[in-house]
Structures are given as C-alpha cells and as structure tokens.
C-alpha positions in Angstrom: -43.4 181.3 162.0 -41.2 183.3 159.4 -40.2 187.2 159.7 -38.3 188.3 156.3 -35.9 191.5 157.1 -35.0 193.6 154.9 -31.0 193.0 154.1 -30.0 196.1 155.9 -26.6 194.8 157.1 -24.5 191.4 155.2 -24.4 189.1 158.5 -26.6 188.9 161.1 -25.9 190.1 164.6 -27.4 189.1 167.7 -27.3 189.6 171.3 -27.3 186.6 173.9 -28.2 187.2 177.2 -30.3 184.9 179.8 -31.2 184.5 183.6 -32.3 187.9 184.3 -33.6 186.7 187.5 -36.0 190.2 187.6 -36.9 190.5 191.4 -34.3 188.5 193.0 -33.1 189.7 196.3 -29.4 188.6 197.4 -29.4 187.7 201.0 -32.3 189.8 201.4 -30.7 193.1 199.6 -33.6 194.4 197.0 -31.5 194.1 193.9 -34.1 196.5 192.1 -31.6 199.7 191.4 -28.7 197.3 190.3 -31.1 195.4 188.1 -32.4 198.6 186.4 -28.7 199.9 186.0 -27.5 196.6 184.4 -30.7 196.5 181.9 -29.9 199.9 181.1 -26.3 199.0 180.0 -27.5 196.4 178.1 -29.9 198.4 176.1 -26.9 201.3 175.8 -25.0 197.9 174.2 -27.4 197.5 171.6 -28.1 201.1 170.7 -24.1 201.3 169.9 -24.0 197.8 168.5 -27.5 197.6 166.9 -28.2 194.1 166.8 -30.8 192.9 164.3 -32.2 190.5 167.3 -32.1 189.7 171.1 -32.4 186.7 172.5 -33.0 185.9 176.3 -32.4 182.6 177.0 -34.7 181.7 179.9 -35.3 183.1 183.5 -36.6 186.3 183.1 -38.0 186.3 186.6 -37.0 185.0 189.7 -39.8 183.4 190.7 -43.0 182.1 189.2 -45.1 184.7 189.9 -43.0 188.1 189.7 -44.3 191.0 192.0 -45.3 194.0 190.5 -42.0 195.9 190.9 -40.2 193.1 188.9 -42.9 193.6 186.1 -42.2 197.4 186.0 -38.7 196.5 185.6 -39.2 194.3 183.2 -41.8 196.4 180.9 -38.9 199.3 181.2 -36.6 197.2 179.8 -38.3 196.0 176.9 -39.3 199.6 176.2 -35.9 200.6 176.4 -34.7 198.0 174.1 -37.4 198.7 171.4 -36.8 202.3 171.5 -33.0 202.0 171.0 -33.2 198.8 168.6 -36.5 199.6 166.8 -36.1 197.3 164.1 -34.6 194.5 166.3 -36.2 191.4 167.1 -37.0 190.1 170.4 -36.7 186.5 171.5 -37.2 185.4 175.0 -38.1 181.9 176.4 -39.2 180.6 179.6 -36.8 178.8 182.1 -37.3 177.2 185.3 -38.1 179.8 187.2 -40.6 181.5 185.4 -44.1 180.7 184.9 -44.7 179.1 181.5 -48.4 180.0 181.1 -47.4 183.9 182.3 -44.7 184.0 179.5 -46.5 182.5 176.9 -49.4 185.4 177.6 -50.3 187.5 174.4 -47.7 185.4 172.6 -49.8 185.8 169.3 -50.4 189.6 169.9 -46.6 190.5 170.6 -45.4 188.5 167.7 -46.9 191.0 165.4 -45.1 193.8 166.6 -41.3 191.4 167.0 -41.5 190.5 170.0 -41.4 186.6 170.6 -42.3 185.3 174.1 -42.6 181.6 174.0 -43.4 180.1 177.6 -44.6 176.5 176.5 -42.4 174.0 174.2 -44.6 172.1 171.7 -47.5 169.7 173.8 -49.4 167.9 171.0 -48.6 166.2 168.0 -49.4 169.0 165.5 -47.3 171.4 167.4 -43.8 171.9 166.7 -41.2 174.3 168.1 -41.5 178.0 167.9 -39.3 178.7 164.6 -38.5 182.5 163.9 -36.4 183.0 160.6 -34.8 186.1 159.9 -32.7 187.3 156.4 -29.5 188.5 155.7 -26.9 189.2 152.6 -26.0 185.6 153.2 -29.9 184.2 153.0 -31.9 183.0 155.9 -31.1 182.3 160.0 -33.8 179.8 161.6 -34.0 180.9 165.5 -35.7 177.7 167.5 -37.1 179.1 170.3 -37.8 176.3 173.4 -38.7 176.7 176.2 -37.3 174.9 179.6 -39.1 171.4 179.0 -40.0 168.9 181.9 -40.3 165.5 180.5 -44.0 165.8 182.3 -45.3 168.3 179.7 -44.2 167.0 176.6 -44.8 163.2 177.1 -48.0 163.4 174.3 -45.2 163.8 172.0 -42.0 162.2 173.0 -43.9 159.1 174.5 -42.9 157.1 177.8 -41.2 154.2 178.8 -42.3 150.4 178.4 -43.6 150.9 181.7 -45.6 154.2 181.4 -42.9 156.1 183.3 -41.7 159.9 181.9 -39.1 159.7 180.1 -35.2 161.0 181.3 -34.8 164.7 180.2 -31.6 163.4 178.1 -34.1 160.9 176.4 -36.8 164.0 176.5 -34.7 166.4 174.8 -33.4 164.1 171.9 -37.0 163.0 171.1 -38.2 166.5 171.0 -35.6 168.3 168.7 -35.0 164.9 166.3 -38.7 165.3 165.3 -37.9 168.9 164.0 -37.2 169.3 160.1 -34.0 171.4 160.1 -32.3 172.5 156.8 -29.0 171.8 157.6 -27.9 174.0 154.2 -29.0 176.9 156.5 -27.6 178.6 159.4 -29.6 177.4 162.8 -30.0 178.8 166.1 -31.3 176.6 169.0 -32.0 179.0 172.0 -32.8 176.6 175.3 -32.6 176.3 179.0 -31.9 173.3 180.2 -28.5 171.7 182.2 -26.7 170.5 178.9 -23.3 168.5 179.5 -20.1 168.5 177.2 -20.4 164.5 175.7 -18.2 162.8 178.3 -18.2 164.9 181.1 -20.1 164.0 184.4 -22.6 166.5 186.3 -20.3 166.4 189.3 -17.5 168.0 187.0 -19.6 171.3 186.2 -18.9 173.8 188.8 -22.2 175.1 189.4 -23.0 179.1 191.5 -24.9 178.7 194.5 -27.8 180.8 193.0 -28.5 177.9 190.7 -31.7 175.6 191.0 -30.4 172.0 191.1 -32.4 168.3 191.0 -31.3 165.8 193.3 -29.1 163.5 191.5 -28.6 165.5 188.5 -31.7 163.9 187.0 -32.2 167.3 184.7 -28.8 166.3 182.8 -28.9 166.6 178.8 -26.0 165.3 176.8 -25.0 168.4 174.7 -24.7 166.0 171.7 -28.4 166.9 170.8 -26.9 170.9 169.9 -24.9 169.1 166.9 -27.6 170.4 164.1 -27.3 173.9 165.5 -24.4 176.5 164.2 -25.2 178.2 167.6 -26.7 177.0 170.8 -27.9 180.1 172.8 -28.1 178.7 176.3 -29.4 179.7 179.8 -29.4 178.0 183.0 -26.0 177.9 184.4 -24.9 181.4 186.0 -21.5 181.6 184.7 -20.0 182.0 181.3 -19.3 178.5 179.9 -18.9 176.6 176.8 -20.4 173.1 176.2 -17.9 171.5 174.3 -18.1 173.4 171.4 -17.2 177.0 170.8 -20.5 177.5 169.4 -22.6 175.9 172.5 -22.5 178.7 175.1 -23.6 179.6 178.3 -23.9 183.4 178.7 -24.3 183.4 182.2 -25.9 186.1 184.2 -25.9 189.8 183.8 -25.4 190.5 187.6 -24.0 188.3 190.1 -26.9 186.6 191.9 -25.3 185.0 195.0 -21.8 185.3 196.6 -20.1 182.1 194.9 -20.1 184.7 191.7 -18.4 187.4 193.6 -16.1 189.4 191.4 -16.6 187.3 188.2 -16.9 189.2 185.0 -20.4 189.5 183.9 -20.9 189.7 179.9 -23.5 189.2 177.2 -22.4 187.7 174.1 -22.8 189.3 171.1 -22.7 186.8 168.0 -22.1 187.5 164.5 -22.7 184.7 161.0 -21.6 185.0 157.8 -22.1 182.6 155.8 -22.6 179.0 156.9 -20.0 178.1 158.8 -18.1 181.3 159.8 -19.9 182.6 163.3 -17.9 184.8 165.4 -18.7 185.6 169.3 -17.6 188.9 171.2 -18.0 188.7 175.1 -19.5 192.1 175.7 -18.5 193.1 179.4 -20.7 194.6 182.1 -20.0 196.9 185.0 -22.6 196.5 187.8 -23.3 199.1 190.1 -22.3 197.6 192.9 -19.6 194.3 192.6 -20.3 191.3 194.7 -17.2 190.6 196.8 -15.9 188.6 199.5 -13.2 190.2 201.9 -11.1 188.2 203.8 -8.4 189.5 207.2 -8.3 190.7 210.4 -10.6 193.1 211.4 -8.1 195.9 210.6 -7.2 194.6 207.1 -11.1 194.1 206.4 -11.5 198.3 207.5 -8.9 199.2 205.2 -11.2 198.1 202.1 -14.1 199.9 202.8 -16.6 200.6 200.1 -19.9 200.4 199.0 -20.1 196.8 197.1 -22.1 194.2 198.4 -19.2 192.6 200.7 -19.2 189.1 202.7 -16.6 189.4 205.4 -14.9 186.7 206.6 -12.6 187.7 209.9 -9.1 185.8 210.5 -8.6 187.7 214.4 -7.1 184.8 216.4 -8.2 186.8 219.5 -11.4 187.5 220.9 -13.3 190.5 219.6 -15.9 192.8 221.1 -18.8 191.6 219.1 -20.9 194.6 219.1 -17.9 197.2 218.3 -16.7 194.6 215.6 -19.9 194.9 214.0 -20.7 198.5 214.0 -17.5 199.4 212.7 -17.9 196.9 209.8 -21.4 197.9 208.9 -19.9 201.6 209.2 -17.4 200.4 206.7 -19.7 198.8 204.4 -22.9 200.0 204.3 -24.1 197.4 201.8 -22.6 194.6 203.8 -24.0 191.0 203.4 -23.1 188.9 206.1 -19.9 188.5 208.6 -18.2 185.1 208.9 -15.3 184.1 211.5 -13.0 182.0 210.3 -12.5 178.9 212.5 -8.9 178.9 213.7 -8.9 175.7 216.1 -9.7 172.9 213.9 -9.9 168.9 214.9 -6.9 167.1 214.6 -8.1 163.4 212.9 -5.1 162.2 212.6 -5.2 159.8 215.6 -6.8 157.0 215.5 -9.4 155.7 217.9 -7.4 153.2 219.5 -4.7 156.1 220.5 -7.9 158.1 221.8 -8.9 155.2 224.5 -5.7 155.5 225.9 -6.2 159.1 226.6 -7.9 160.4 229.6 -10.5 163.3 229.3 -8.3 166.1 229.7 -6.2 164.7 227.3 -8.6 164.1 224.7 -10.0 167.6 225.2 -6.5 169.3 224.6 -6.3 167.1 221.6 -9.5 167.9 220.2 -9.3 171.7 220.9 -5.5 171.6 220.2 -4.1 175.0 220.3 -5.0 176.4 223.8 -3.9 178.9 226.0 -2.7 178.3 229.7 -6.1 180.0 231.2 -8.2 178.1 228.9 -6.5 174.8 230.2 -7.8 175.7 234.0 -10.9 176.4 232.8 -10.9 173.1 230.8 -9.7 171.4 234.3 -12.4 172.8 236.3 -15.1 172.0 234.0 -13.9 168.5 233.9 -13.0 168.2 237.5 -17.1 169.4 238.2 -18.6 166.7 235.8 -16.2 163.6 237.1 -17.4 165.2 240.7 -21.0 164.9 239.7 -20.7 161.1 238.2 
C-alpha cells in the first residue's frame, strides 16, 4: 500500500517504540497507572516533536487475549496520539506476546485512517510484506511492516527442508525478506519483532531481561545480516536498548521496566530523522516513569533510610537474626510499593576441600566445614543434634 504525504517538512521524522506490554503486572502489582502515565509522556513528546510517523515494533499487549482494561489503555493512547499529531501515520505490528489475528482485525478499515495495524505476515505466494510509502522533501521512504514470524506461519511461501520439516527461524526470515523487491535507490525502513543477532555473536553473549520470553536453545535467533538492505531497522522483542551490529539497526527497549532485572535502566524512545539516502540521525528521547524500579541492598537500618514510593526489591545483608514480623512491617511502611524482600545468605559452603579430605573428617568437623562461620552456641546445638542422631543409630 502506498500513501503519499504532502511535503510539509524537508526530512522524514518518526518515532520508534516497541514492547508496550500493556496489561503487564510486575510481581502481581497492577501497572495500569504507570503505563497510562508513560504513554501520556510519549504522546506529549509527539506533540512537541511533531513526527511524520509513529512506529510500534510489536508486543502491544502483554497477553494474546488482553483484558478489557488493557484494551482501554491502548485505545486511550491511540486517541491521544491521533489528537496530538493528527497528520502523523501510525504503524504497528504484532509481537510474540500478541494475538496476530486480533491485531490484524480491521486492518483495511484502519489503514484508511492512517493507522496500520499489521498482525499477520504474508502467508501465500500472492502476499508480500505490508509496505507503506511516505514522501518528504527528499522523495520516498518505504516502511516494511513485518510482524512476528514463526516458520510454520509462512511455510507455504518459504518452503520446508528436504524432510518436510519447518525451516529454522534464520532461514525463514532470510527467504521471506529476500523475496521482496527492495529499491536500493530509495530509503527503506524495516519494522520487525524477532531475536536478531549481530553477525559473529552467539545468543549466550546477548544480555537478556527476565521479562523476555525465550526459546529453548535459542532456536528463534536470526542473523542480523538480513537487515543489510535497510537504511534503518526499527526492532522490537529485546527489552533493553541495543544496537544490532549497525548504528541503524536498533532495539529501542521497553518504555517502562517490565522486571527487576531492568531496575534503574534509562528508558527512552528513538526519534529517527532521515534526510537524503545515507543520512540518518537517531536521538534517544528519555522517559521518566511514575515509579522507578529499584534494588536496594544493605542492612535493615541502611535500607530504611532510603524510604520511597518506587517499586523496590529489598536485599538485606544483616548477619544477625531479625524479628521477621517487625522487619517486614517496618520495610512495608517505608516502601508502600514493595515488590519483595530477600535475605543475602552470609553462610556459604566451602567447596575448596576435595572429597578425600572430607572423608577423613568426623561428622562434627564436616558440618563445621560446610557451615563455615558458626558461633559457640550454634556449635553446642550442632553437637547435641549429632549426638542424638548417632544415638538413634
């Protein structure tokens, strides 16, 4: 599909965001207020920067069947965005968390309103990746909108191996993109939601967030060399900001922390400005959440001095026993949005001894070696327990 805009500005400016995960709960805490807050912030950035397009690279919702509340949040965001930048084109694809048929619903109707919600990849020989073409002072910019793809979805196009089995994710994506006629004289943007690996990198070398859905054996990895035909790749799926080899192939990350592993991570959306072919500028627009996600570590008294309304995981390092009920009550009063309390284990087993040495130790010495640091009272308790057990024998 082609959409030609009037040349109101010299260059093409668009927002790249992804992984909204609307409806997500953080350790059973409802994030609706936080998500509405950050989406309003994105809307205000759009009002200020006046982009020609807004691109959402998948995982609109956190679940394939979103709750009514989650749909309300997304509807509110779209209404606000279209009011803030009425002339902007809004393009989005489904991610692995989304239901492709649901996102694809009303696709043709919405495209008439400059809203492109593409849930399904091409599945027959006559279908191709959805292409939206916009115009600026330098000519055409082609946006290729490719939703999350599993090999089984597109095997009628890409084929199977000699045994009739589905191809790998890597081979599937290469075949799917290779069948497109991409005019290298024009500026081309790919919007995709997959696990792309920089050439020469291994999946284990890529830091992943706890909130990301991963496959066993990383079978979903795709070599980033397939992105070489595009002037910019607006990627979704990885939850932290990350380049995929090139400056122009990027994951923008989630706009809001989705797990404790993203604690105090600076979130942002990427504003892309494309001038003539070969001239692309990226600017990170920082986002400030309603509540930060933080990890606070220290003794009980040290932790309490950092009281706040943020979403907090507390790690206590006290070596003395604490009154559990009193400790929990004090921490919960200091942190009304507490996520969890952990105790750092100060006693660690000493594995430096070999098996032959351990066989020479009597039970009491062996237990002391394992527990490492125990006081005199605990030694007496240990001796009493051992005497009781040996007496039973």
